[in-house]
N, C-alpha and C positions, 0 to 999 in steps of 0.2 A: 396341519400343521405346516405344509408349505405354503400356505396363502399367510400365515402370519410372518413366515420369514420373508416373503414378496413384500408384503406391506412394510415391514421394519427396514429394509433394504430400500425401499422407495422413500421412506420417512428421512434417513440417512442423506440419501442422495439430494433432497428437496432441501434439508436443513443445510446442506454445503453449500448449495447455491444461493440461499439466502445469506448466509455468512458473506459469501465472496460479494454479493451486491452491495452489501453494507460496507464492506472493508476496501473496495478497489475505487479510486477515483481519477479523473483527468488532471495532468497538470502540464505546466511548461517550465522546463529548467531555465533558470537565470542567472546562476553562478554555481561553479564547482570549486571546493575547497579539499583539494587532495591532503593538504598537511594534517587539517583538523578532521577529516571523513565527514565533509558536510556536504549538503547541497541545498541551494535556495531554489525553491518552487514555487510558482504563480499557482495555486491549485483552486479546484473545485471545492465545494463541500465534504468535509471528512464525516460522515455520517456517523460512524462509530465512534469518534472522538467529540461528536457532538459541537464542531468546530465549522464555522462559516467560510465561505469561500475567501483566499486572502495570499499574500504572498510571505512565505515564511520558510527559514532554515530547519533542516532536518539533520539530523545524524543518519549515517547509512549503516544496516546491521552488519554488512561485510564490505570492507575497504574495495574491494572488486567490482561492487556495484558501480563504482564512479569510471572504471575505464572503459565502459561501453557507452557513457553520457558526454554530451556536449553541449554549451548553451545554445539556447533555442530549440532544444528537441522536446517534442510533444510524448508525454510519457503517460502511463496508466500505472498505478502503483497502489500499494499497500503501505499504512502509518499505523503505528501503535504507540504506545508508551512502554520503553524499556528503561528499567531502573531509573524512572524517574524521567526520561529525556523522550522528546518525541523524535520517533525512528522510522525511516524506511525500512519495511521488513521485506518487501518482494517489489520488483520491478518487472512487469509483464513485456514479453519480446513480441 
């Protein structure tokens, strides 16, 4: 019984790592728009969105995310479609 529990836990951990690998990418902040809660990022490939590297505008999930950013910052972030809009859901520190 314990062997099964350990194996299941190992699978959950490795699945979480795979999820993180496909959702986190690198980018550079090129513009911040606090009025509309948007940020422009020149980013590497977004594997989870099947999107090549490019510069584009994203919504941010929480307006507070913009407070820590400035133009020229290198960031690692996760993005997804939220209510039909490309949205940065997490910025790693």
